[in-house]
C-alpha positions in Angstrom: 104.1 292.6 183.7 100.6 292.6 185.2 98.3 289.5 184.9 94.6 289.8 185.2 93.0 287.8 188.0 91.4 285.6 185.6 94.8 284.4 184.0 96.1 283.9 187.4 93.3 281.8 188.3 93.6 279.7 185.2 97.3 279.1 185.6 96.7 278.1 189.4 93.9 275.7 188.2 96.3 274.0 185.7 98.9 273.2 188.5 96.3 272.2 191.0 94.2 270.1 188.5 97.1 268.1 187.1 97.0 265.7 190.2 96.0 262.1 189.9 92.3 261.5 191.1 92.2 259.8 194.5 90.0 256.8 194.4 88.9 254.9 197.3 90.1 251.4 197.7 87.6 248.7 196.9 86.1 246.7 199.7 88.1 243.5 200.1 86.4 240.1 200.0 87.3 237.6 202.8 88.9 234.5 201.4 87.7 231.4 203.2 89.6 228.2 203.0 88.7 225.0 204.7 90.9 222.0 205.4 90.9 219.2 203.0 88.1 216.8 203.7 88.7 213.6 205.5 86.0 210.9 205.8 84.9 208.2 208.1 82.1 205.7 207.9 78.9 207.0 209.7 77.5 203.7 210.9 74.3 204.5 212.6 71.3 202.4 213.7 69.5 203.5 210.6 69.0 201.3 207.4 71.9 202.9 205.6 75.6 203.9 206.1 77.6 206.7 204.3 80.9 208.5 204.5 80.9 211.5 207.0 83.3 214.4 207.0 85.4 214.3 210.1 84.7 218.1 210.4 81.1 217.4 211.1 79.4 216.0 214.3 76.5 213.5 213.7 73.3 213.9 215.8 70.8 211.1 215.4 67.2 211.9 216.0 64.1 209.9 216.1 62.9 207.9 212.9 66.6 207.9 211.6 66.5 211.7 211.0 70.3 212.7 211.1 71.9 216.1 211.3 75.4 216.6 210.2 76.5 219.9 211.9 79.5 221.9 210.6 80.2 224.4 213.4 83.1 226.0 211.5 80.8 226.9 208.6 77.7 227.5 210.6 75.7 225.0 208.7 74.1 221.7 208.6 73.1 218.8 206.4 69.8 217.3 207.4 69.0 213.7 206.3 65.5 212.1 206.6 64.8 208.5 206.1 61.5 207.0 204.9 60.4 203.5 204.4 59.1 202.9 200.9 55.8 201.2 201.3 54.2 201.4 197.8 54.5 205.1 197.9 57.6 205.9 195.9 55.7 208.2 193.6 54.5 210.4 196.5 57.9 210.4 198.2 59.5 211.6 194.8 56.9 214.2 194.5 57.5 215.5 198.0 61.2 215.6 197.6 61.0 217.6 194.4 58.2 219.9 195.8 60.6 220.7 198.7 63.3 221.6 196.4 61.3 223.8 194.0 59.8 225.8 197.0 63.2 227.6 196.9 62.5 228.9 193.3 61.1 232.2 194.7 64.5 233.3 196.0 66.8 231.1 193.9 68.6 232.5 190.8 68.8 228.8 189.5 68.2 225.2 190.4 70.4 222.7 188.6 69.5 219.1 188.9 71.9 216.3 188.5 70.9 212.7 188.3 72.8 210.1 190.2 72.7 206.4 189.5 74.7 203.6 191.1 73.0 200.4 189.9 75.5 198.1 191.5 74.7 199.5 195.0 71.1 200.1 194.1 71.3 203.9 194.9 69.5 206.1 192.6 68.8 209.8 193.2 68.9 213.4 192.3 71.1 216.3 193.6 69.7 219.9 193.2 72.4 222.7 193.3 70.4 225.9 194.3 72.2 229.2 193.6 71.0 232.6 194.8 69.7 233.7 198.1 67.6 230.8 198.8 67.2 229.3 202.2 68.8 226.0 201.2 71.8 225.8 198.8 71.5 222.1 198.1 68.8 219.4 198.2 69.0 215.8 197.2 67.3 212.4 197.5 68.5 208.8 197.1 66.5 205.7 197.0 66.7 202.0 196.1 63.1 202.4 194.8 61.7 199.5 196.6 62.5 199.9 200.4 64.4 202.9 201.2 64.1 206.6 200.6 66.6 209.3 202.1 66.2 213.1 201.5 68.7 215.6 202.4 69.0 219.5 202.6 71.8 222.0 203.2 71.0 225.0 205.5 73.1 227.6 207.0 72.5 229.4 210.5 72.4 232.9 208.8 70.3 235.0 206.6 71.1 233.7 203.1 73.6 235.9 201.2 74.9 233.7 198.3 78.2 235.6 197.8 79.1 235.4 201.5 78.2 231.6 201.9 79.4 230.5 198.5 82.7 229.0 199.6 81.0 227.0 202.5 78.1 226.0 200.2 80.5 224.6 197.7 82.6 222.7 200.2 79.4 221.2 201.7 78.0 220.3 198.3 81.2 218.2 197.8 80.3 216.5 201.0 76.7 215.8 199.9 78.0 214.2 196.7 80.3 212.0 198.8 77.3 211.1 200.9 75.3 210.1 197.8 78.2 208.1 196.4 79.2 206.2 199.5 75.5 205.5 200.7 74.9 201.8 201.1 71.8 200.2 202.2 72.0 197.7 205.2 70.3 194.4 204.7 
């Protein structure tokens, strides 16, 4: 029995074409896990104290500007202290302006109010999502004498997906700073 070349070709294609398609493996995502946070009191010469994560190192600069450096995460939380001298409105406007300067690159800025009337600590926490330079901003005040602003920055070009685990970890530290902050008399 003689088969035409076309029939042989079709039969060969049926056997060759019945294999499963080979798909490349998707790129794996690095899973970053950090140790559970442990805190100690950061007692400085400034007009306030707060709980500091033991993974961070504290650097005190002039005018009570503080830097909490997290070398494991390649990021820092910067704290700036200002004395309120009848200028609370200007300080609030400056703090909010600093936050909303990130709107160009940010996908979303979610403000969350913080009030601890017993300790006289009032403030706002801003969670910034997207490829903005800072992933979190906040301020706290007693509205009469003290004003502290804070910002979270990483030492890398912002890529939200890559820094998200570290950003979430440090946002929890920022919340702890806000909740534990006490004014010295």
